[in-house]
C-alpha positions as CSV (number, residue, x, y, z in Angstrom):
1,M,68.1,118.0,110.5
2,A,69.8,118.0,107.2
3,E,68.7,115.6,104.4
4,H,71.2,112.9,103.5
5,K,72.1,112.8,99.8
6,H,73.7,109.5,98.7
7,G,77.2,110.0,97.2
8,E,78.0,113.5,98.3
9,M,80.3,112.8,101.3
10,D,84.1,113.3,100.8
11,I,85.6,109.9,101.7
12,D,89.2,110.4,100.7
13,V,90.5,110.2,104.3
14,Q,88.5,107.0,105.0
15,E,89.8,105.4,101.8
16,K,93.4,106.2,102.7
17,T,92.9,104.9,106.2
18,F,91.3,101.7,104.8
19,D,94.2,101.3,102.3
20,G,96.7,101.7,105.1
21,F,94.9,99.2,107.3
22,M,94.7,96.6,104.5
23,R,98.4,97.1,103.7
24,F,99.4,96.6,107.3
25,T,97.2,93.5,107.7
26,T,98.5,91.9,104.5
27,R,102.1,92.5,105.5
28,S,101.4,91.2,109.1
29,V,99.9,88.0,107.8
30,I,102.8,87.4,105.4
31,V,105.3,87.9,108.3
32,I,103.4,85.7,110.6
33,L,103.2,82.9,108.0
34,A,106.9,83.2,107.3
35,I,107.6,82.9,111.0
36,I,105.4,79.8,111.3
37,V,107.1,78.2,108.2
38,L,110.6,78.9,109.6
39,M,109.6,77.5,113.0
40,A,108.3,74.4,111.3
41,I,111.5,73.9,109.4
42,F,114.1,74.7,112.1
43,I,112.4,73.7,115.4
44,T,111.2,70.2,114.5
């Protein structure tokens, strides 16, 4: 079994995936909040 050395793994792909996930999540929350606000204004 190989020894693990901290900080040697290439994590570029994981960082890009996480950045994409955070961008998607942030935009989704903004859209959902906008829909809720518009529903509160126009449906009541």
